[in-house]
TIPA-842824 format. One line per field, with one value per residue (C-alpha): residue number from 0; residue in three letters; x, y, z. Coordinates in steps of 0.2 Angstrom, whole numbers. Layout:
BEGIN
resi NUM/...
resn ALA/...
px X/...
py Y/...
pz Z/...
! end
This chain:
BEGIN
resi 0/1/2/3/4/5/6/7/8/9/10/11/12/13/14/15/16/17/18/19/20/21/22/23/24/25/26/27/28/29/30/31/32/33/34/35/36/37/38/39/40/41/42/43/44/45/46/47/48/49/50/51/52/53/54/55/56/57/58/59/60/61/62/63/64/65/66/67/68/69/70/71/72/73/74/75/76/77/78/79/80/81/82/83/84/85/86/87/88/89/90/91/92/93/94/95/96/97/98/99/100/101/102/103/104/105/106/107/108/109/110/111/112/113/114/115/116/117/118/119/120/121/122/123/124/125/126/127/128/129/130/131/132/133/134/135/136/137/138/139/140/141/142/143/144/145/146/147/148/149/150/151/152/153/154/155/156/157/158/159/160/161/162/163/164/165/166/167/168/169/170/171/172/173/174/175/176/177/178/179/180/181/182/183/184/185/186/187/188/189/190/191/192/193/194/195/196/197/198/199/200/201/202/203/204/205/206/207/208/209/210/211/212/213/214/215/216/217/218/219/220/221/222/223/224/225/226/227/228/229/230/231/232/233/234/235/236/237/238/239/240/241/242/243/244/245/246/247/248/249/250/251/252/253/254/255/256/257/258/259/260/261/262/263/264/265/266/267/268/269/270/271/272/273/274/275/276/277/278/279/280/281/282/283/284/285/286/287/288/289/290/291/292/293/294/295/296/297/298/299/300/301/302/303/304/305/306/307/308/309/310/311/312/313/314/315/316/317/318/319/320/321/322/323/324/325/326/327/328/329/330/331/332/333/334/335/336/337/338/339/340/341/342/343/344/345/346/347/348/349/350/351/352/353/354/355/356/357/358/359/360/361/362/363/364/365/366/367/368/369/370/371/372/373/374/375/376/377/378/379/380/381/382/383/384/385/386/387/388/389/390/391/392/393/394/395/396/397/398/399/400/401/402/403/404/405/406/407/408/409/410/411/412/413/414/415/416/417/418/419/420/421/422/423/424/425/426/427/428/429/430/431/432/433/434/435/436/437/438/439/440/441/442/443/444/445/446/447/448/449/450/451/452/453/454/455/456/457/458/459/460/461/462/463/464/465/466/467/468/469/470/471/472/473/474/475/476/477/478/479/480/481/482/483/484/485/486/487/488/489/490/491/492/493/494/495/496/497/498/499/500/501/502/503/504/505/506/507/508/509/510/511/512/513/514/515/516/517/518/519/520/521/522/523/524/525/526/527/528/529/530/531/532/533/534/535/536/537/538/539/540/541/542/543/544/545/546/547/548/549/550/551/552/553/554/555/556/557/558/559/560/561/562/563/564/565/566/567/568/569/570/571/572/573/574/575/576/577/578
resn ARG/GLY/ALA/GLY/ASP/ASP/GLY/LYS/GLY/THR/ARG/MET/GLY/PRO/ARG/SER/ALA/HIS/ALA/PRO/LEU/ALA/MET/ALA/PRO/ARG/GLY/TYR/TRP/LYS/ARG/VAL/PHE/ALA/ASP/PHE/ARG/GLU/ALA/ALA/ALA/ARG/MET/GLY/LEU/PRO/ARG/GLY/SER/THR/GLU/ARG/ARG/SER/TRP/SER/GLU/CYS/ALA/LYS/LEU/THR/ALA/CYS/VAL/VAL/LEU/GLY/THR/TYR/ALA/ALA/LEU/THR/ALA/LEU/GLY/THR/VAL/GLY/GLU/ASN/THR/MET/THR/ASP/ALA/THR/ARG/LEU/LEU/ASN/THR/MET/ASN/ALA/LYS/MET/ALA/TRP/ASP/ALA/ALA/ALA/VAL/ARG/SER/ARG/LEU/THR/PRO/LEU/PRO/ALA/LEU/ASP/GLY/VAL/ASP/GLY/ASP/GLU/ARG/ASP/GLU/TYR/GLY/HIS/LEU/THR/LEU/ALA/ALA/GLN/CYS/SER/ALA/LEU/GLU/THR/GLY/GLY/ARG/ASP/PRO/GLY/TRP/PRO/LEU/ARG/ASP/PRO/HIS/ASP/ASP/ALA/ASP/GLY/GLY/ALA/GLY/LEU/GLY/PHE/GLU/SER/ALA/GLU/ALA/LEU/CYS/ASP/ALA/MET/ARG/ARG/LEU/PRO/ASN/GLU/LEU/ARG/VAL/TYR/ALA/PHE/PRO/LEU/SER/ALA/ALA/GLU/GLN/ARG/ARG/TYR/ALA/LEU/ALA/GLU/LEU/ALA/PRO/THR/PHE/ASN/ARG/GLY/TYR/ASP/VAL/GLU/GLY/HIS/ILE/VAL/HIS/PHE/MET/GLY/GLU/PRO/PRO/PHE/PHE/THR/ALA/ASP/PRO/ASN/GLU/ALA/THR/ALA/PHE/LEU/VAL/PRO/ALA/ARG/PRO/TYR/LEU/GLU/ARG/VAL/ALA/ALA/TYR/PRO/GLU/SER/GLY/ARG/ASP/ALA/MET/THR/LYS/ASN/VAL/LYS/ALA/MET/VAL/ASP/ARG/LEU/ALA/ALA/GLU/GLU/ALA/ALA/THR/TRP/ARG/LEU/SER/GLY/SER/ARG/GLU/LYS/GLY/GLY/GLY/CYS/ALA/ARG/VAL/MET/VAL/SER/ALA/HIS/ASP/THR/GLY/THR/PHE/ALA/ALA/ASN/ASP/THR/ASP/LYS/GLU/VAL/ARG/ASP/LYS/ALA/VAL/PHE/ILE/ALA/SER/ASN/ALA/ASP/SER/THR/THR/GLN/ARG/GLU/ALA/ASP/ALA/LEU/LYS/GLU/LYS/THR/ASP/GLY/GLU/ALA/TRP/ARG/SER/ALA/GLN/ALA/ARG/PHE/VAL/MET/SER/LYS/ASP/VAL/SER/ALA/VAL/CYS/SER/LEU/SER/PHE/HIS/ILE/PRO/LYS/ASP/ALA/VAL/THR/GLN/ARG/ALA/MET/VAL/PRO/MET/SER/VAL/GLY/ASP/VAL/GLY/ASP/GLU/LEU/SER/ALA/SER/THR/PRO/SER/ARG/ALA/GLU/ASP/ARG/ARG/GLU/VAL/THR/LEU/SER/PHE/ARG/GLY/ASN/ASN/ARG/GLY/SER/PHE/ARG/GLU/LYS/ILE/PHE/LYS/HIS/PHE/ARG/SER/LEU/ASN/ARG/ALA/ASP/TRP/ASP/LEU/GLU/SER/ASP/GLY/GLN/VAL/THR/PRO/SER/GLU/TYR/GLU/GLN/LEU/LEU/GLY/ASN/SER/LYS/PHE/CYS/LEU/HIS/VAL/ARG/GLY/THR/ARG/VAL/GLN/SER/PRO/ARG/LEU/ILE/GLU/VAL/MET/VAL/PHE/GLY/CYS/VAL/PRO/VAL/ILE/ILE/ALA/ASP/GLY/TYR/GLU/LEU/PRO/LEU/ALA/TRP/LEU/LEU/ASP/TRP/SER/LYS/PHE/SER/ILE/LEU/VAL/LYS/GLU/ASP/GLU/TYR/GLU/ARG/LEU/PRO/GLU/LEU/LEU/ASP/GLU/ALA/ASN/TRP/LEU/GLU/MET/HIS/ASP/ASN/LEU/ARG/ARG/VAL/VAL/GLY/PHE/PHE/VAL/TYR/HIS/ARG/VAL/PRO/VAL/PHE/GLY/ASP/ALA/PHE/TYR/THR/THR/MET/LEU/GLY/VAL/TRP/ARG/GLN/ILE/LYS/ARG/GLY/ARG/ALA/CYS/GLY/LEU/GLY/PRO/PRO/LYS/GLY/GLY/GLU/LYS/GLY/ILE/THR/GLY/VAL/THR/HIS/ALA/VAL/ARG/SER
px -463/-473/-477/-477/-467/-463/-462/-443/-440/-438/-447/-457/-466/-461/-449/-436/-436/-428/-412/-400/-403/-407/-391/-379/-370/-372/-361/-359/-365/-355/-339/-343/-344/-328/-319/-326/-320/-303/-301/-306/-293/-279/-284/-278/-295/-297/-312/-325/-318/-329/-320/-322/-340/-343/-334/-345/-361/-356/-355/-372/-380/-374/-382/-398/-399/-396/-409/-422/-421/-423/-439/-446/-443/-450/-466/-467/-466/-484/-479/-472/-458/-447/-447/-442/-428/-421/-423/-413/-399/-399/-398/-385/-374/-376/-372/-356/-351/-352/-341/-328/-327/-323/-310/-302/-300/-293/-280/-275/-271/-261/-242/-233/-223/-204/-198/-182/-169/-178/-170/-167/-178/-190/-208/-226/-239/-243/-224/-222/-206/-209/-207/-195/-184/-185/-180/-166/-159/-160/-152/-138/-135/-141/-154/-168/-185/-191/-208/-217/-220/-230/-223/-219/-224/-242/-256/-270/-280/-276/-263/-248/-239/-245/-232/-213/-198/-189/-190/-178/-190/-205/-195/-191/-208/-216/-203/-207/-226/-230/-222/-231/-248/-256/-274/-287/-303/-319/-328/-344/-360/-367/-381/-369/-359/-374/-380/-363/-361/-378/-375/-359/-368/-379/-375/-367/-352/-342/-323/-325/-336/-326/-312/-321/-321/-302/-297/-307/-302/-283/-283/-288/-273/-254/-244/-255/-267/-265/-277/-272/-281/-268/-255/-266/-263/-278/-296/-306/-325/-329/-345/-347/-359/-359/-365/-378/-386/-385/-393/-407/-413/-426/-429/-420/-402/-396/-408/-403/-385/-385/-397/-386/-369/-377/-383/-365/-357/-370/-367/-349/-350/-361/-354/-336/-337/-319/-311/-322/-318/-300/-301/-308/-296/-283/-270/-275/-277/-294/-305/-294/-287/-304/-305/-320/-321/-334/-332/-350/-356/-363/-345/-344/-363/-364/-360/-372/-382/-368/-362/-353/-336/-336/-343/-330/-315/-314/-303/-313/-306/-318/-320/-332/-319/-329/-324/-338/-345/-363/-359/-350/-365/-377/-367/-366/-385/-388/-375/-383/-402/-406/-394/-385/-373/-362/-368/-361/-370/-355/-342/-324/-313/-295/-289/-294/-299/-290/-296/-297/-289/-306/-303/-300/-295/-282/-282/-283/-266/-259/-268/-260/-243/-247/-254/-238/-249/-239/-221/-215/-200/-184/-170/-160/-173/-173/-164/-163/-173/-186/-193/-178/-174/-189/-197/-214/-228/-224/-237/-238/-244/-259/-271/-285/-281/-295/-307/-321/-332/-345/-363/-371/-377/-378/-383/-364/-359/-374/-369/-351/-352/-365/-352/-337/-347/-352/-333/-333/-315/-311/-297/-308/-318/-332/-346/-357/-370/-363/-360/-344/-335/-319/-308/-315/-313/-295/-290/-297/-287/-271/-274/-278/-266/-279/-294/-308/-313/-329/-340/-356/-368/-352/-334/-326/-325/-314/-311/-299/-287/-290/-285/-269/-263/-265/-254/-268/-266/-282/-290/-300/-315/-322/-321/-318/-312/-298/-289/-282/-264/-264/-257/-242/-240/-241/-255/-251/-236/-246/-264/-273/-284/-298/-310/-328/-332/-317/-321/-322/-303/-300/-294/-280/-275/-272/-262/-251/-248/-233/-241/-225/-218/-234/-235/-218/-223/-237/-225/-216/-231/-243/-237/-244/-262/-264/-270/-265/-273/-262/-255/-238/-226/-229/-245/-262/-266/-250/-250/-268/-262/-248/-260/-271/-256/-251/-268/-269/-252/-255/-273/-278/-297/-293/-285/-267/-266/-254/-235/-226/-213/-198/-207/-207/-223/-229/-243/-249/-265/-274/-291/-293/-297/-300/-316
py 618/603/603/584/577/558/560/560/578/574/585/575/580/592/602/588/591/608/600/602/621/623/614/624/637/656/660/642/644/660/651/636/649/657/641/640/657/654/638/648/662/648/642/659/664/683/691/694/681/669/654/663/666/648/642/653/648/630/633/642/628/615/625/627/608/605/618/614/595/601/611/596/584/595/597/578/578/573/555/551/553/540/550/566/557/550/567/575/562/564/583/583/572/583/598/590/584/601/609/595/595/614/610/596/608/621/609/602/619/624/620/611/622/622/609/612/599/587/591/575/564/553/560/556/568/574/578/563/553/537/520/516/530/525/507/513/524/508/497/508/520/509/522/514/523/520/513/508/489/478/467/450/438/440/431/437/444/431/441/431/428/444/457/458/457/472/486/476/462/473/482/465/458/474/472/454/457/459/443/433/440/437/441/434/444/435/444/454/449/462/465/468/480/490/491/497/509/517/517/527/541/544/560/550/556/547/546/530/521/526/515/500/505/510/493/482/492/491/473/470/480/477/474/462/456/440/434/416/408/394/407/416/415/426/426/442/441/459/462/481/481/500/501/488/498/514/505/499/516/520/501/493/494/481/468/471/470/453/447/452/447/430/430/435/421/408/414/413/395/390/400/400/383/376/392/393/375/380/395/384/369/363/368/386/386/378/393/405/413/421/440/451/470/479/497/500/500/482/475/456/455/459/441/435/425/417/399/394/392/410/417/408/407/421/436/452/469/478/495/491/480/477/461/462/445/441/438/455/464/455/458/477/477/469/481/497/492/489/501/492/502/487/474/457/458/463/452/455/440/445/428/430/447/464/481/494/511/519/536/539/557/564/581/580/573/587/600/595/597/613/620/614/604/589/592/576/566/568/555/566/562/544/535/551/557/569/578/589/595/593/609/601/612/613/610/628/632/621/630/617/602/591/593/584/587/575/570/564/547/533/533/531/547/556/550/554/571/576/572/580/597/597/599/616/615/631/622/608/611/597/600/587/596/586/602/610/617/609/624/625/606/606/622/614/598/608/618/603/592/577/573/561/546/539/524/530/519/510/509/517/534/542/556/544/544/562/568/558/565/582/577/577/562/552/548/532/526/511/494/480/491/481/496/498/491/486/469/479/494/498/510/514/524/537/537/536/521/522/509/514/512/523/538/549/546/556/572/563/553/568/576/561/559/565/574/579/561/554/567/563/545/550/558/541/531/542/536/519/527/537/531/539/541/527/516/519/506/505/516/511/500/491/489/482/470/464/461/451/441/437/431/420/413/408/402/401/400/385/375/379/386/398/398/383/385/394/402/421/431/448/449/461/470/475/480/498/492/475/473
pz 1232/1239/1257/1261/1275/1279/1298/1297/1292/1274/1262/1249/1233/1219/1229/1227/1209/1211/1220/1205/1206/1224/1229/1218/1229/1225/1209/1204/1186/1185/1189/1177/1163/1169/1167/1149/1145/1152/1142/1126/1131/1133/1116/1109/1103/1103/1110/1097/1085/1077/1086/1103/1100/1094/1110/1121/1111/1114/1133/1133/1122/1135/1149/1139/1137/1155/1161/1147/1152/1170/1165/1155/1169/1182/1172/1173/1192/1193/1188/1205/1217/1209/1192/1201/1210/1194/1186/1200/1198/1179/1180/1194/1183/1168/1179/1185/1168/1160/1174/1174/1155/1156/1169/1159/1143/1154/1162/1145/1138/1154/1153/1167/1178/1177/1190/1199/1198/1187/1170/1160/1171/1162/1166/1162/1155/1173/1177/1188/1188/1179/1187/1173/1178/1197/1192/1182/1196/1207/1195/1189/1204/1218/1223/1232/1228/1246/1241/1257/1252/1263/1276/1267/1281/1287/1279/1290/1276/1263/1254/1255/1239/1230/1234/1234/1246/1238/1225/1214/1214/1209/1195/1188/1189/1181/1167/1164/1165/1146/1142/1156/1156/1139/1138/1127/1126/1122/1108/1111/1101/1089/1101/1115/1105/1100/1118/1125/1111/1114/1133/1131/1122/1138/1147/1162/1172/1185/1187/1197/1185/1169/1176/1170/1151/1153/1160/1148/1133/1136/1142/1124/1117/1116/1125/1135/1121/1112/1098/1101/1116/1117/1121/1134/1152/1156/1148/1149/1150/1142/1152/1157/1172/1173/1155/1158/1171/1160/1145/1156/1162/1168/1172/1187/1182/1195/1188/1170/1175/1183/1169/1155/1163/1165/1147/1141/1151/1144/1127/1128/1135/1120/1105/1110/1118/1114/1120/1136/1140/1138/1149/1163/1160/1172/1160/1161/1180/1183/1180/1190/1174/1169/1173/1174/1178/1189/1193/1198/1216/1214/1213/1211/1213/1194/1191/1205/1193/1183/1186/1202/1192/1187/1204/1215/1204/1192/1196/1198/1196/1207/1214/1228/1236/1252/1261/1274/1278/1281/1299/1301/1293/1305/1320/1316/1314/1331/1339/1332/1335/1317/1308/1294/1284/1279/1267/1261/1245/1234/1243/1238/1241/1244/1240/1222/1218/1214/1221/1207/1208/1208/1199/1181/1177/1165/1172/1191/1193/1181/1190/1207/1199/1191/1207/1216/1228/1223/1219/1209/1214/1205/1202/1214/1228/1225/1239/1250/1265/1258/1273/1277/1259/1247/1240/1242/1250/1269/1282/1287/1270/1271/1282/1283/1295/1289/1275/1266/1250/1245/1249/1265/1259/1271/1289/1295/1286/1294/1311/1311/1302/1315/1328/1319/1316/1335/1339/1331/1325/1315/1306/1299/1283/1281/1269/1262/1251/1236/1225/1222/1207/1201/1205/1222/1225/1219/1229/1245/1242/1239/1255/1266/1276/1279/1269/1275/1266/1274/1270/1262/1253/1247/1253/1238/1230/1217/1230/1239/1224/1220/1238/1237/1220/1228/1243/1255/1267/1267/1283/1280/1290/1280/1289/1277/1262/1254/1248/1230/1228/1247/1241/1236/1247/1266/1267/1285/1279/1269/1277/1294/1296/1308/1314/1311/1330/1335/1324/1340/1342/1326/1334/1344/1330/1319/1333/1334/1315/1306/1291/1282/1283/1276/1263/1257/1256/1245/1233/1232/1228/1218/1201/1205/1208/1191/1174/1158/1141/1135/1149/1155/1162/1181/1182/1189/1174/1174/1192/1192/1178/1189/1204/1192/1186/1204/1209/1193/1197/1215/1210/1228/1223/1213/1228/1226/1243/1252/1249/1257/1270/1264/1250/1250/1247/1252/1266/1279/1283/1267/1276/1279/1296/1302/1312
! end
């Protein structure tokens, strides 16, 4: 344990290397192994059997690898503080991956509970009513699903023309989408394939960053993929910014990311010259039909070194959907005497980009249904007022009014958590030590009415989607965040949006909020926010593709402009909060 101090109360030196173990709460590893044992039991492996012992040995071996790597990296602590920071990050990642892998196995082996009143309904793998079933109920029985669609008349944030006037129009557009959005995926080079394949073997873990691979992969698969560039209405540049960063470890991942994304674009322009020219031709939208995906914190900055045509016109599906301008960032810095927690570096442009649904988990949505924290809609609910009759978890069964689990990164988080804790609210549960087991995390979400989503070093976090699938109404404090699917849905109907400079008003905003009404609206929209192992009609992947197609069609970045008078387009406030 080193004794250094940087003058700000921060411990320096070898002590920081012990964070992965020191940060783990008492009993953490015991609970992780309990998850493995429970998974083995659900696989039907009897105690003492060879299979049961093999499963146990697998868990123990994984722990040995984690702790052995930890010991080795700790021994290398003399090479400097940066090495130990990287070691801590790597070990925390391996730690989390092991715990969540066990939770995923346990979830997969747990059957969905019997759901009253839903016999015969078309459901997905999580138990949720599919969009196809809701559209069918609308078309054959006139039962409006009650989706809180955006107001179709305001273009204040550049969103006019993206959404829909009615549920009928949305159902029709989703049904026509595979015939209209035809994606040609530019090929990876042999070197790029090798680099990405090796990077995918690294012991990384992030439910937010994994979105990138899911979207890129399925854009190159039916029903949207086409091998004929002449038939294509969209052209995918298959760069993987997150894998570029992983592949560059321990060098600067950000530099490697921008360098290699530029190299890919330059290569495609040279080696696939005819198709590249076609993708930027007037016939194909003048460059607005090119698509890139960036789920990493760098957002659109990943393409910062590419040519202007790509930077300014391509549709970016970005998780870090931060629309902060340089002027706004500078104004904040001046207002706060030099503190700058907002940046314009990864600028998201609502007039051309699409905010990604930023959590990829194939078990958290199911766990929420299994634990009855989220009771799925049924066809019988569609068109009805839910609050009076639904069997969903009532507010008096959620004992925690406001909760948060995550880290304390970023000066803004430090500032507001210090204030919130000073209020000494017994019904609030706010922890930011960055370490919690999957079961504890899910139990908290299922027992909370409201869950904080606060800007950290970036605006996005997979927790935003995860609290929603557990029926916890998100409280969003992140100026400039262009929320996922906000071009389609009115977030004010199922979340509380708070300006960063008004965070002290949070207690009164919670007192005024109708939690049950917002919770019921979450039930209506949750299907739009979940991915599946293979995309399902109307899920997060399909709806993201619909957003991409709407941006390509209106082509505002290529000078097509807003809708003319008399044309209908969805608009409204997409910002979490407008500064």
